[in-house]
N, C-alpha and C positions, 0 to 999 in steps of 0.2 A: 608767463605761462609755464606750467610744470613740464620740464623736458627730461625728467628722470626716466630710466628704463628699468622695469622689474627684471630681476635676475633669478634664474632657476638653476640650482646646482644639484647634480646627481652624483652621489658617492659610488664607490666601487664595491667589489665583492668583500663581504665581511667587514664593511666600512660604514660609518655613520656620519652624522653632521660634524662630528669632531674633526674629521680630516680637513674640513674647510675653515676651521677656527682661525688659523694663522692669517688668512686672506680676507675673511668677511668684513672686518672693520674698514678696510680700504674700499672694498667693492660697494659697501653700503652707501658710500658717498655718491655713487652713480644711480642708486635707486633701491627700492625694497628688495631684500634678499630672501629667497625661499630655498630651503634644502629639502629635496624630495625624499619621501619615505619609499624605499624600493624593496621592501622585504615582505610584502603582502601577497605577491602573485608569483606564479612559477613559469611564466613565459615573458620574453622580452616585449612582445607585442602588448600583453596585458599590463605589464609594468608601465610601458610608455603611455598607454591609453589612460591609466589611472593618474599618472603625473599630469597629463594634459588636462584631465578633468578638474584637477585641483590648482592648476597654474593660472596666472593672469591671461587676459585675452592675447596679448603680445608681449614677448619677453626675449631677453638674451639667455642663451642656454649653454651651460658648461657641464661636461660629463667626464669623470675620471675613471679610467680602467673599465670595469663593467658599466659604469655610468656612461661611458662613451658608446657602448652598444645600445643602451637605452636612448641616448641622444640621437643616434643615427636612425633609430626606428621612429622617434618623434618627428624627425625631419621627413620621413616617408608619410606618416599619418597626418601631419598638420604643418606643412612647410610654410604656409602663409602666416603662421603665428610666431615663428622664430625670426627675430631681426638680426641676431648675431649668434655664432656658434663657436664654442671652444672645445676641442677634443684633446684631453690631457692623458698622456701615457696610456693610450688605448690603440685599437686596431680595427680595421674594417673586415678582416678575414673571419671565416667561421672556425669553429673548434676543429682541431686535428684529432684523428683517432687516438694518438698518443696522449694528448691533453685530456680527452674525454676519459680514457682509462685511469689517468691519474686523479681526475676529479671524482670518479666513482669510488676510488680507494679512500679519498679524503672524506667523502660522504659517509662511508661505512665507519670510519674512525669517529666522525662527529656523532653518529648514532650511538657509538659505544662510550660517549662521554669524553672523547679525546680531542675535541676541537681546540682547546687551548694548547695542548701539547703539539698538535699539528701546526698551529700557527707559530709556535715557538721555533719549531724546526725549520719553518719556511722563512723566518725573519731575515736571515742573511741574504736571501734572494730579493727581498723587498727594498733593500736600501743600498746605497753606495758602499763599497767595501770599507771606506773610512768610518762608516757609522754602524758597523756591526756590533759595537759595544755601547751604542747610544741607549742608555736606560730609559730616557724620556720617550723616544720614538717607540721602543719596545713596549713600554707601558701603554702608549696610545694604541698600538696594534691590538693588544689584549682587551683594552677597554671597549674598543669598537666591536670586537668579537662578542663581548658580553652584551653590547647594545643590540646586535643583530640576533643573537641567540641561535640555538641549533636548528629550530624549525625554519627560521628565516634564512639561515645559511643553506639549508637543503633546498629550499625553494629557489634561491639565487643560483645555485649550481645547476639545477634542472633547467632553468631558463638559459644559462650561459651555454650549456651543452647543445641545446636545440637552436641556438641563434642562427640567423641566416647570414649569407655572404653579403656584406654591404658594399663591396667594391663596385658592383655594377651601377649603383645609384649615387656614387660620389659626384659624378659629373652633373647631377641635377641640382646640386647645392649652389645657391647663388648669393647667399648672404655673407657678410664679412666673417671670415673663418680663421681662427688661430689653432694651429696644431702644435702642442707643447709636449716635450719629452725630456728625458734625462740622457746624459752621454753614456751612462752605464746602467741602463734599465735591464736587469736580468730576468724580469717577469714577462714584459712585452718589449722585445728589442726595438730600438728606435728606427730600425729600417722600415718597420711597419708604419711608423708615424710619417716617415719621408714618403712612403707609398701613398698615404692618404693625402698629404699636402700636394703631391703631384697630380692627384686625381680630382682635386677641388680647385676650380678656377679662382685664381687670386688669393689662395690660402697663404697665410704666413706661417712658416715653420720656425719654431724656437727650440733649440737644443740647449738645455741647461748643463753647465759643466759641474763636475763633482756632485752628480745627482743620480739617484736610482729611480725606483718606481713610485716614490712618495714625495713629489716635489713640494707639496704644501708645507710639511714639517721639515723636509731636508734643506730646501732652498726657499724659505718663505719670502724673503725680500725680492729675489729675482722672479719668483712665481707671481707675486703681487704686482710687480712692475709690468710683466707681460700681460697679465689680465687687465690691468688698468689701461694699458695702451690699446688693448683690444676693445674694451668698453668705450674708449674715447674715439674709436674709428667712426667717421661719419657714415650714416646709412644713406645710400643713394636712393632718392625718391623713386618709388615704384619697384625697387629691386626686391626680389623674392625668389624662393625656390619653386620649382615646378615638377 
C-alpha cells in the first residue's frame, strides 16, 4: 500500500519555489511535493483558501516566514486536511505599527522600481552575519524577487499588514508540529518561534546554529534533517486539529 504523504510548501515574502530547492530532493522521498503559488491574492485568508483549493485532500504543510502566516490560516480553515505542520522562521503575532510603517515605505519604493535596491539593502538582515558576503544567497534573494514581481510583492505586503493574531488558535493545533528557526534570525526573532512552540501541544522546537532567516540555503543539511525527522513522525490515528 502507498504510505507516502503529499507535502505542501509555502514560501515567504518576495520568495518563490527556489527557497525550497535545497530540501525538496530529500522531502520528495516521503511523497509528492507541491510548492504553493502565494502571489495572486492580497489577503492571508484568500491565499490560504486558494492553496487549499489546489492542494491534495490531506497533506503535510510547511510554511516559511510569510508562508507560516498562510499555514496558520490554513489550519483554521481546514484543520482536518493537515496531517503535519512545520513553521519555519515565522511567528503567530500580527504586524506591529512600526512594521506596518516600514512595509508601506517598501511598497512605495517597489512602485518606483526600487524593489531590487530595497532587497539589496535588506540582505544583511536576512542571513547570519557570517553570510553577508555570500554571493550565491544574495543572487537567490534577487532571483526570487524577480519571480514574485512588483505586483505580487505589493499584494503580499497588503496581506501581511492585515494578518490576524494567530496566538489564540495555537492551542487548537493537534497534529505533529515542527517549529524551526535560526539562532540569529534578525527578521523574525527566534523568541517568537519559542512562543509558538510553547503554545502548540507537543510541538518540537529546533534552533539551528549559525543561521539567520533563510535556513534552507544557509543550513541546508540541518534543515533537511529536521524536516525529514518531522515527516517521519508517526501520525496518531484520529489525531486532528479542531
